[in-house]
N, CA, C and O atoms as CSV, one atom per row, in Angstrom:
chain,resi,resn,atom,element,x,y,z
A,1,MET,N,N,4.055,6.104,-44.677
A,1,MET,CA,C,3.217,5.752,-43.621
A,1,MET,C,C,3.571,4.622,-42.319
A,1,MET,O,O,3.064,4.475,-41.207
A,2,THR,N,N,4.663,3.936,-43.024
A,2,THR,CA,C,5.339,3.228,-42.143
A,2,THR,C,C,5.969,3.849,-40.813
A,2,THR,O,O,6.091,3.490,-39.642
A,3,LYS,N,N,6.267,4.827,-41.492
A,3,LYS,CA,C,7.481,5.551,-40.103
A,3,LYS,C,C,6.614,6.192,-39.286
A,3,LYS,O,O,7.085,6.318,-38.155
A,4,LEU,N,N,5.291,6.746,-39.446
A,4,LEU,CA,C,4.209,7.130,-39.350
A,4,LEU,C,C,3.969,6.122,-37.798
A,4,LEU,O,O,4.075,6.410,-36.606
A,5,LEU,N,N,3.630,4.943,-38.481
A,5,LEU,CA,C,3.262,3.865,-37.146
A,5,LEU,C,C,4.304,3.513,-36.372
A,5,LEU,O,O,4.192,3.297,-35.165
A,6,ILE,N,N,5.546,3.421,-37.122
A,6,ILE,CA,C,6.691,3.278,-36.161
A,6,ILE,C,C,6.659,4.436,-34.562
A,6,ILE,O,O,6.725,4.328,-33.338
A,7,SER,N,N,6.527,5.401,-35.525
A,7,SER,CA,C,6.830,6.755,-34.550
A,7,SER,C,C,5.773,6.660,-33.712
A,7,SER,O,O,6.088,6.671,-32.522
A,8,LEU,N,N,4.497,6.559,-33.979
A,8,LEU,CA,C,3.006,6.285,-33.022
A,8,LEU,C,C,3.591,5.057,-32.176
A,8,LEU,O,O,3.605,5.187,-30.952
A,9,ALA,N,N,3.922,4.249,-32.567
A,9,ALA,CA,C,4.149,2.443,-31.711
A,9,ALA,C,C,5.497,3.261,-30.577
A,9,ALA,O,O,5.188,3.013,-29.412
A,10,ILE,N,N,6.416,3.853,-30.627
A,10,ILE,CA,C,7.495,4.107,-30.006
A,10,ILE,C,C,6.973,5.185,-28.784
A,10,ILE,O,O,7.260,5.130,-27.588
A,11,VAL,N,N,5.994,6.316,-29.580
A,11,VAL,CA,C,5.433,6.957,-28.228
A,11,VAL,C,C,4.359,6.155,-27.525
A,11,VAL,O,O,4.266,6.322,-26.309
A,12,PHE,N,N,3.652,5.425,-28.037
A,12,PHE,CA,C,2.663,4.671,-27.081
A,12,PHE,C,C,3.495,3.893,-25.974
A,12,PHE,O,O,3.016,3.831,-24.842
A,13,LEU,N,N,4.859,3.227,-26.277
A,13,LEU,CA,C,5.534,2.555,-25.420
A,13,LEU,C,C,6.137,3.304,-24.550
A,13,LEU,O,O,6.066,2.960,-23.370
A,14,VAL,N,N,6.704,4.225,-24.826
A,14,VAL,CA,C,7.494,5.184,-23.963
A,14,VAL,C,C,6.351,5.667,-23.011
A,14,VAL,O,O,6.633,5.572,-21.817
A,15,SER,N,N,5.497,6.014,-23.219
A,15,SER,CA,C,3.862,6.878,-22.337
A,15,SER,C,C,3.514,5.821,-21.295
A,15,SER,O,O,3.444,6.009,-20.080
A,16,SER,N,N,3.302,4.655,-21.968
A,16,SER,CA,C,2.734,3.618,-21.073
A,16,SER,C,C,3.651,2.859,-20.062
A,16,SER,O,O,3.172,2.320,-19.064
A,17,HIS,N,N,5.048,2.831,-20.364
A,17,HIS,CA,C,5.712,2.620,-19.466
A,17,HIS,C,C,6.268,3.144,-18.189
A,17,HIS,O,O,6.748,2.478,-17.273
A,18,GLY,N,N,6.073,4.981,-18.296
A,18,GLY,CA,C,6.352,5.394,-17.504
A,18,GLY,C,C,5.256,5.997,-16.621
A,18,GLY,O,O,5.386,6.858,-15.750
A,19,ALA,N,N,4.031,5.295,-17.072
A,19,ALA,CA,C,2.554,5.144,-16.207
A,19,ALA,C,C,2.507,4.312,-15.161
A,19,ALA,O,O,1.955,4.564,-14.090
A,20,SER,N,N,3.317,2.896,-15.565
A,20,SER,CA,C,3.067,1.624,-14.846
A,20,SER,C,C,3.105,2.112,-13.381
A,20,SER,O,O,3.986,2.903,-13.045
A,21,ALA,N,N,2.162,1.661,-12.473
A,21,ALA,CA,C,2.977,1.694,-11.150
A,21,ALA,C,C,3.165,0.078,-10.317
A,21,ALA,O,O,2.799,-1.005,-10.775
A,22,ALA,N,N,3.673,0.265,-9.320
A,22,ALA,CA,C,4.200,-0.987,-9.027
A,22,ALA,C,C,3.707,-1.182,-7.776
A,22,ALA,O,O,3.555,-0.265,-6.969
A,23,GLU,N,N,3.338,-2.803,-7.477
A,23,GLU,CA,C,2.686,-3.343,-6.305
A,23,GLU,C,C,3.834,-3.325,-5.392
A,23,GLU,O,O,4.887,-3.879,-5.705
A,24,ARG,N,N,3.642,-2.580,-4.037
A,24,ARG,CA,C,4.762,-2.624,-3.348
A,24,ARG,C,C,3.787,-3.501,-1.653
A,24,ARG,O,O,2.609,-3.705,-1.363
A,25,THR,N,N,5.176,-3.769,-0.949
A,25,THR,CA,C,4.807,-4.588,0.256
A,25,THR,C,C,5.597,-4.229,1.035
A,25,THR,O,O,6.806,-4.159,0.817
A,26,VAL,N,N,4.876,-3.863,2.365
A,26,VAL,CA,C,5.620,-3.186,3.353
A,26,VAL,C,C,5.461,-4.095,4.783
A,26,VAL,O,O,4.886,-5.167,4.595
A,27,THR,N,N,5.721,-3.930,5.647
A,27,THR,CA,C,5.888,-4.101,7.049
A,27,THR,C,C,5.736,-3.063,8.028
A,27,THR,O,O,6.636,-2.237,8.183
A,28,LEU,N,N,4.318,-3.020,8.934
A,28,LEU,CA,C,4.216,-1.539,10.011
A,28,LEU,C,C,4.361,-2.687,10.971
A,28,LEU,O,O,4.095,-3.888,10.918
A,29,SER,N,N,5.065,-1.592,12.187
A,29,SER,CA,C,5.231,-2.116,13.362
A,29,SER,C,C,3.549,-1.436,14.114
A,29,SER,O,O,2.944,-0.411,13.801
A,30,VAL,N,N,3.299,-2.191,14.865
A,30,VAL,CA,C,1.604,-1.295,15.325
A,30,VAL,C,C,1.632,-1.382,16.633
A,30,VAL,O,O,1.703,-2.511,17.117
A,31,ASP,N,N,1.595,-0.498,17.302
A,31,ASP,CA,C,1.383,-0.442,18.774
A,31,ASP,C,C,-0.209,-0.393,19.165
A,31,ASP,O,O,-1.087,-0.085,18.359
A,32,ASN,N,N,-0.416,-0.720,20.422
A,32,ASN,CA,C,-1.363,-0.483,21.070
A,32,ASN,C,C,-2.544,-1.572,20.670
A,32,ASN,O,O,-3.707,-1.182,20.576
A,33,MET,N,N,-2.159,-3.074,20.418
A,33,MET,CA,C,-2.660,-4.061,20.207
A,33,MET,C,C,-3.011,-4.847,21.058
A,33,MET,O,O,-2.407,-5.908,20.902
A,34,TYR,N,N,-3.884,-4.879,22.131
A,34,TYR,CA,C,-3.761,-5.283,23.565
A,34,TYR,C,C,-4.811,-6.611,23.343
A,34,TYR,O,O,-4.732,-7.643,24.009
A,35,CYS,N,N,-5.596,-6.418,22.496
A,35,CYS,CA,C,-7.171,-7.384,22.915
A,35,CYS,C,C,-6.877,-8.330,21.309
A,35,CYS,O,O,-5.906,-8.031,20.614
A,36,GLU,N,N,-7.707,-9.291,20.949
A,36,GLU,CA,C,-8.136,-10.147,19.821
A,36,GLU,C,C,-8.679,-9.414,18.795
A,36,GLU,O,O,-8.302,-9.507,17.627
A,37,ALA,N,N,-9.560,-8.679,19.192
A,37,ALA,CA,C,-9.877,-7.868,18.245
A,37,ALA,C,C,-9.500,-6.504,17.560
A,37,ALA,O,O,-10.020,-5.784,16.707
A,38,CYS,N,N,-8.350,-6.477,18.332
A,38,CYS,CA,C,-7.319,-5.252,18.011
A,38,CYS,C,C,-6.726,-5.407,16.522
A,38,CYS,O,O,-6.620,-4.375,15.860
A,39,PRO,N,N,-6.368,-6.529,16.005
A,39,PRO,CA,C,-5.961,-6.562,14.697
A,39,PRO,C,C,-6.954,-6.868,13.376
A,39,PRO,O,O,-6.604,-7.033,12.207
A,40,TYR,N,N,-8.189,-6.888,13.898
A,40,TYR,CA,C,-9.363,-6.792,12.714
A,40,TYR,C,C,-9.616,-5.003,12.694
A,40,TYR,O,O,-10.104,-4.497,11.684
A,41,MET,N,N,-9.304,-4.290,13.683
A,41,MET,CA,C,-9.794,-2.982,13.681
A,41,MET,C,C,-8.399,-2.171,12.541
A,41,MET,O,O,-8.530,-1.284,11.697
A,42,VAL,N,N,-7.255,-2.861,12.944
A,42,VAL,CA,C,-6.136,-2.441,12.365
A,42,VAL,C,C,-6.084,-2.786,11.048
A,42,VAL,O,O,-5.332,-2.158,10.302
A,43,LYS,N,N,-6.843,-3.790,10.585
A,43,LYS,CA,C,-6.918,-4.499,9.316
A,43,LYS,C,C,-7.906,-3.765,8.098
A,43,LYS,O,O,-7.646,-3.491,6.926
A,44,LYS,N,N,-9.204,-3.568,8.948
A,44,LYS,CA,C,-10.369,-2.588,8.507
A,44,LYS,C,C,-9.836,-0.906,7.904
A,44,LYS,O,O,-9.955,-0.250,6.869
A,45,ALA,N,N,-9.166,-0.731,9.345
A,45,ALA,CA,C,-8.834,0.972,8.891
A,45,ALA,C,C,-7.723,1.103,7.819
A,45,ALA,O,O,-7.590,2.215,7.309
A,46,ILE,N,N,-6.659,-0.212,7.295
A,46,ILE,CA,C,-5.773,0.295,6.455
A,46,ILE,C,C,-6.293,-0.254,5.471
A,46,ILE,O,O,-5.659,0.107,4.480
A,47,GLU,N,N,-7.352,-1.142,5.111
A,47,GLU,CA,C,-8.007,-1.183,3.729
A,47,GLU,C,C,-8.592,-0.050,3.214
A,47,GLU,O,O,-8.539,0.129,1.998
A,48,HIS,N,N,-9.243,0.894,4.061
A,48,HIS,CA,C,-9.611,1.643,3.529
A,48,HIS,C,C,-9.006,2.638,2.594
A,48,HIS,O,O,-9.618,3.195,1.683
A,49,VAL,N,N,-7.619,2.828,2.933
A,49,VAL,CA,C,-6.381,3.667,2.295
A,49,VAL,C,C,-6.656,3.078,0.560
A,49,VAL,O,O,-6.271,1.950,0.254
A,50,SER,N,N,-7.291,3.911,-0.384
A,50,SER,CA,C,-7.044,3.476,-1.520
A,50,SER,C,C,-6.053,3.151,-2.171
A,50,SER,O,O,-5.156,3.991,-2.102
A,51,GLY,N,N,-5.756,1.984,-2.987
A,51,GLY,CA,C,-4.754,1.289,-3.523
A,51,GLY,C,C,-4.365,0.085,-2.681
A,51,GLY,O,O,-3.595,-0.720,-3.205
A,52,VAL,N,N,-4.799,-0.147,-1.438
A,52,VAL,CA,C,-4.282,-1.494,-0.901
A,52,VAL,C,C,-4.917,-2.397,-1.300
A,52,VAL,O,O,-6.103,-2.192,-1.558
A,53,SER,N,N,-4.405,-3.573,-1.470
A,53,SER,CA,C,-4.984,-4.586,-1.837
A,53,SER,C,C,-4.953,-6.179,-0.769
A,53,SER,O,O,-5.439,-7.302,-0.896
A,54,GLN,N,N,-4.303,-5.650,0.023
A,54,GLN,CA,C,-4.278,-7.003,1.041
A,54,GLN,C,C,-3.589,-6.483,2.112
A,54,GLN,O,O,-2.631,-5.713,2.045
A,55,VAL,N,N,-4.212,-7.018,3.305
A,55,VAL,CA,C,-3.676,-6.735,4.984
A,55,VAL,C,C,-3.430,-7.610,5.588
A,55,VAL,O,O,-4.472,-8.224,5.817
A,56,THR,N,N,-2.586,-8.077,6.025
A,56,THR,CA,C,-2.154,-9.027,6.985
A,56,THR,C,C,-1.675,-9.013,8.400
A,56,THR,O,O,-0.606,-9.553,8.685
A,57,VAL,N,N,-2.494,-8.356,9.401
A,57,VAL,CA,C,-2.102,-8.239,10.521
A,57,VAL,C,C,-1.825,-9.041,11.702
A,57,VAL,O,O,-2.796,-9.747,11.973
A,58,SER,N,N,-0.836,-9.186,12.510
A,58,SER,CA,C,-0.391,-10.399,13.797
A,58,SER,C,C,-0.757,-9.918,14.919
A,58,SER,O,O,-0.649,-8.707,15.114
A,59,PHE,N,N,-1.075,-10.446,15.523
A,59,PHE,CA,C,-1.361,-9.789,17.327
A,59,PHE,C,C,0.000,-10.248,18.118
A,59,PHE,O,O,0.630,-9.644,18.985
A,60,LYS,N,N,0.233,-11.525,17.517
A,60,LYS,CA,C,1.410,-11.638,18.101
A,60,LYS,C,C,2.879,-10.928,17.638
A,60,LYS,O,O,3.704,-10.554,18.472
A,61,ASP,N,N,2.994,-10.854,16.766
A,61,ASP,CA,C,4.023,-9.897,16.375
A,61,ASP,C,C,3.808,-8.588,16.629
A,61,ASP,O,O,4.773,-7.910,16.981
A,62,LYS,N,N,2.592,-8.025,16.507
A,62,LYS,CA,C,2.081,-6.690,16.624
A,62,LYS,C,C,2.617,-5.740,14.923
A,62,LYS,O,O,2.950,-4.570,14.735
A,63,THR,N,N,2.526,-6.498,14.316
A,63,THR,CA,C,3.104,-5.868,12.569
A,63,THR,C,C,1.497,-6.160,11.631
A,63,THR,O,O,0.510,-6.875,11.809
A,64,ALA,N,N,1.791,-5.490,10.937
A,64,ALA,CA,C,0.712,-5.088,9.836
A,64,ALA,C,C,1.615,-5.098,8.495
A,64,ALA,O,O,2.273,-4.135,8.102
A,65,ILE,N,N,1.532,-6.323,7.880
A,65,ILE,CA,C,2.142,-6.756,6.392
A,65,ILE,C,C,0.887,-6.280,5.297
A,65,ILE,O,O,-0.070,-7.051,5.367
A,66,VAL,N,N,0.738,-5.333,4.455
A,66,VAL,CA,C,0.385,-4.454,3.425
A,66,VAL,C,C,0.961,-4.546,2.021
A,66,VAL,O,O,2.017,-3.998,1.707
A,67,VAL,N,N,0.116,-5.363,1.084
A,67,VAL,CA,C,0.470,-4.946,-0.243
A,67,VAL,C,C,-0.602,-3.796,-0.767
A,67,VAL,O,O,-1.818,-3.906,-0.607
A,68,PHE,N,N,0.067,-2.633,-1.444
A,68,PHE,CA,C,-0.311,-1.698,-1.988
A,68,PHE,C,C,0.118,-1.202,-3.246
A,68,PHE,O,O,1.295,-1.450,-3.509
A,69,ASP,N,N,-0.573,-0.522,-4.153
A,69,ASP,CA,C,-0.259,0.486,-5.153
A,69,ASP,C,C,0.512,1.442,-5.130
A,69,ASP,O,O,-0.064,2.501,-4.881
A,70,ASP,N,N,1.624,1.521,-5.292
A,70,ASP,CA,C,2.204,2.938,-4.579
A,70,ASP,C,C,2.072,4.064,-5.554
A,70,ASP,O,O,2.606,5.156,-5.358
A,71,ALA,N,N,1.406,3.802,-6.530
A,71,ALA,CA,C,0.882,4.964,-7.511
A,71,ALA,C,C,-0.395,5.696,-7.054
A,71,ALA,O,O,-0.846,6.742,-7.520
A,72,LYS,N,N,-0.993,4.791,-5.844
A,72,LYS,CA,C,-2.357,5.404,-5.403
A,72,LYS,C,C,-2.310,5.668,-3.751
A,72,LYS,O,O,-3.204,6.183,-3.080
A,73,ALA,N,N,-1.128,5.214,-3.326
A,73,ALA,CA,C,-0.844,5.158,-1.731
A,73,ALA,C,C,0.498,5.200,-1.232
A,73,ALA,O,O,1.358,4.491,-1.753
A,74,ALA,N,N,0.749,5.924,-0.320
A,74,ALA,CA,C,2.199,6.107,0.107
A,74,ALA,C,C,1.900,5.458,1.586
A,74,ALA,O,O,0.811,5.255,2.122
A,75,VAL,N,N,3.195,5.207,2.055
A,75,VAL,CA,C,3.652,4.496,3.387
A,75,VAL,C,C,2.492,5.422,4.448
A,75,VAL,O,O,1.475,5.200,5.105
A,76,LYS,N,N,3.544,6.743,4.057
A,76,LYS,CA,C,2.507,7.682,4.985
A,76,LYS,C,C,0.980,7.437,5.218
A,76,LYS,O,O,0.544,7.649,6.349
A,77,ASP,N,N,0.212,7.044,4.322
A,77,ASP,CA,C,-1.211,7.020,4.205
A,77,ASP,C,C,-1.385,5.686,5.173
A,77,ASP,O,O,-2.120,5.592,6.156
A,78,LEU,N,N,-0.614,4.808,4.690
A,78,LEU,CA,C,-0.899,3.476,5.555
A,78,LEU,C,C,-0.659,3.780,7.408
A,78,LEU,O,O,-1.462,3.426,8.271
A,79,THR,N,N,0.548,4.456,7.633
A,79,THR,CA,C,0.577,4.540,9.132
A,79,THR,C,C,-0.408,4.985,9.395
A,79,THR,O,O,-1.132,4.321,10.136
A,80,SER,N,N,-0.951,6.505,8.837
A,80,SER,CA,C,-1.754,7.668,8.806
A,80,SER,C,C,-3.306,6.977,9.726
A,80,SER,O,O,-3.858,7.265,10.788
A,81,ALA,N,N,-3.560,5.951,8.619
A,81,ALA,CA,C,-5.083,5.455,8.597
A,81,ALA,C,C,-5.117,4.454,9.799
A,81,ALA,O,O,-6.167,4.340,10.432
A,82,ALA,N,N,-3.624,3.469,10.260
A,82,ALA,CA,C,-3.493,2.886,11.434
A,82,ALA,C,C,-3.841,3.765,12.750
A,82,ALA,O,O,-4.708,3.480,13.576
A,83,THR,N,N,-2.830,5.100,12.777
A,83,THR,CA,C,-2.881,5.847,14.127
A,83,THR,C,C,-4.392,6.479,14.092
A,83,THR,O,O,-4.800,6.508,15.253
A,84,THR,N,N,-5.313,6.964,13.236
A,84,THR,CA,C,-5.917,7.362,13.222
A,84,THR,C,C,-6.963,6.464,13.932
A,84,THR,O,O,-7.859,6.953,14.619
A,85,ALA,N,N,-6.845,5.404,13.779
A,85,ALA,CA,C,-7.808,4.566,14.287
A,85,ALA,C,C,-7.549,4.102,15.819
A,85,ALA,O,O,-8.328,3.335,16.384
A,86,GLY,N,N,-6.267,4.686,16.515
A,86,GLY,CA,C,-5.885,4.141,17.606
A,86,GLY,C,C,-4.740,3.333,17.538
A,86,GLY,O,O,-4.281,2.800,18.548
A,87,PHE,N,N,-4.314,3.222,16.580
A,87,PHE,CA,C,-3.235,1.984,16.708
A,87,PHE,C,C,-1.793,2.766,15.737
A,87,PHE,O,O,-1.543,2.561,14.549
A,88,PRO,N,N,-0.974,3.739,16.766
A,88,PRO,CA,C,0.286,4.267,15.764
A,88,PRO,C,C,1.136,3.292,15.586
A,88,PRO,O,O,1.529,2.414,16.354
A,89,SER,N,N,1.449,3.598,14.199
A,89,SER,CA,C,2.367,2.552,13.545
A,89,SER,C,C,3.306,3.012,12.691
A,89,SER,O,O,2.976,4.023,12.072
A,90,ALA,N,N,4.563,2.494,12.436
A,90,ALA,CA,C,5.478,2.797,11.732
A,90,ALA,C,C,6.110,1.854,10.875
A,90,ALA,O,O,6.270,0.691,11.247
A,91,LEU,N,N,6.539,2.317,9.587
A,91,LEU,CA,C,7.198,1.075,8.821
A,91,LEU,C,C,8.159,0.335,9.790
A,91,LEU,O,O,8.980,0.982,10.440
A,92,LYS,N,N,8.077,-0.860,9.880
A,92,LYS,CA,C,9.203,-1.238,10.435
A,92,LYS,C,C,10.439,-1.709,9.455
A,92,LYS,O,O,10.459,-2.191,8.322
A,93,SER,N,N,11.523,-1.329,10.458
A,93,SER,CA,C,13.057,-1.655,9.585
A,93,SER,C,C,13.732,-2.930,9.376
A,93,SER,O,O,14.789,-2.973,8.746
């Protein structure tokens, strides 16, 4: 019985460890922000991407800092959302 419990515990630990997602933060460069309302529209577009937990957009720097769950979204999803809203974006290097 003890061996069975230990085996089950090991299986549980191994399977749950591999399934964990990582919170990731990226900075995007954002084009076409020409007025004070633009950052709001960029923020709203990116917030609609599943897995996004925080978006901070800087009009001055023309950037968006995005915190997201990388098991639910990819950088391509973030840039696509901004681009579809009229603000082409890319991962800032």
